[in-house]
C-alpha positions as CSV (number, residue, x, y, z in Angstrom):
1,X,0.1,0.2,0.0
2,X,1.3,3.6,-0.9
3,X,0.4,6.6,1.2
4,X,0.7,9.9,-0.6
5,X,0.6,13.0,1.9
6,X,-1.3,15.6,0.3
7,X,-3.2,13.8,-2.2
8,X,-6.9,12.5,-1.6
9,X,-10.4,13.6,-2.0
10,X,-13.1,14.7,0.1
11,X,-17.0,15.1,-0.4
12,X,-19.6,16.8,1.7
13,X,-23.3,16.5,1.2
14,X,-26.1,18.3,2.6
15,X,-29.4,17.1,1.5
16,X,-33.1,18.5,2.4
17,X,-31.7,21.1,4.6
18,X,-34.6,23.6,5.8
19,X,-33.5,27.3,6.2
20,X,-35.8,30.2,6.9
21,X,-36.2,32.9,4.6
22,X,-36.4,36.4,5.9
23,X,-37.0,38.2,2.5
24,X,-34.6,40.7,3.4
25,X,-31.6,41.7,5.5
26,X,-33.6,44.3,7.6
27,X,-36.1,41.7,8.3
28,X,-33.6,39.3,9.2
29,X,-31.6,41.7,11.6
30,X,-34.5,42.9,13.5
31,X,-35.6,39.3,14.0
32,X,-38.8,39.7,11.7
33,X,-40.8,36.7,10.7
34,X,-39.6,34.4,8.2
35,X,-41.8,34.9,5.1
36,X,-41.3,30.9,4.2
37,X,-38.7,28.0,4.3
38,X,-36.5,26.9,1.6
39,X,-34.9,23.5,1.4
40,X,-31.2,23.4,0.2
41,X,-29.2,20.5,-1.4
42,X,-25.6,20.9,-1.7
43,X,-22.5,19.0,-2.8
44,X,-18.9,20.3,-1.9
45,X,-15.9,18.4,-3.3
46,X,-12.1,19.0,-2.4
47,X,-9.3,17.3,-4.3
48,X,-5.8,17.5,-2.9
49,X,-2.3,17.3,-4.7
50,X,-1.3,21.0,-3.9
51,X,1.6,22.0,-1.5
52,X,1.7,21.1,1.9
53,X,3.0,23.6,4.3
54,X,3.7,23.7,8.2
55,X,2.2,26.4,10.1
56,X,3.3,27.6,13.4
57,X,1.6,30.6,15.2
58,X,2.9,30.9,18.8
59,X,1.3,34.4,19.0
60,X,-2.3,32.7,18.8
61,X,-1.3,29.4,20.0
62,X,-1.6,27.1,17.0
63,X,0.5,24.9,14.9
64,X,-0.5,22.7,11.9
65,X,-0.2,21.4,8.5
66,X,-2.4,22.5,5.6
67,X,-2.6,21.1,2.3
68,X,-3.8,23.2,-0.8
69,X,-6.3,21.6,-3.5
70,X,-9.1,22.5,-5.8
71,X,-12.8,22.8,-4.5
72,X,-16.4,22.8,-6.5
73,X,-19.5,23.6,-4.9
74,X,-22.8,22.9,-6.5
75,X,-26.3,23.8,-4.9
76,X,-30.1,24.1,-5.4
77,X,-32.6,26.0,-3.4
78,X,-36.3,25.3,-3.4
79,X,-39.2,27.1,-2.0
80,X,-42.7,26.7,-2.9
81,X,-42.9,26.6,-6.6
82,X,-39.6,28.4,-7.1
83,X,-35.9,26.6,-7.5
84,X,-32.6,28.4,-7.8
85,X,-29.7,26.3,-9.1
86,X,-26.0,27.7,-8.9
87,X,-24.4,28.0,-12.1
88,X,-21.0,25.8,-12.2
89,X,-19.6,26.9,-15.3
90,X,-16.6,29.1,-14.7
91,X,-16.4,28.7,-10.9
92,X,-12.9,29.7,-9.4
93,X,-11.6,28.5,-6.0
94,X,-10.0,31.5,-4.2
95,X,-8.8,29.1,-1.4
96,X,-9.2,25.5,-0.9
97,X,-7.1,24.0,1.9
98,X,-7.5,21.2,4.5
99,X,-6.1,21.7,7.8
100,X,-4.6,19.7,10.7
101,X,-4.4,21.7,13.6
102,X,-3.3,21.5,17.2
103,X,-4.2,24.3,19.5
104,X,-4.6,25.0,23.5
105,X,-3.4,22.1,25.6
106,X,-2.4,20.5,22.4
107,X,-0.2,23.3,21.1
108,X,3.5,22.3,21.3
């Protein structure tokens, strides 16, 4: 068996997640009533293979290792008779990293 640190693939799925629709930011921030409930389906993937970097931040008390890669997100939101699907063409990942971190009493 061969192990290649920094390579791999992760998938995260969210299905039938209910989220309240507050219509606008003012209604949401002033704790107004939701106008309805939407249902979200989302799929997020991450593929490694990028640079692996050791990180140590003594000022904030953590150390770790991060691996860069590429990511992709697709989602659909449904509410009543309305459906919105994200346009997946041309997506660009600004930052796609997976971390293994030690902090607090585990910081060394």
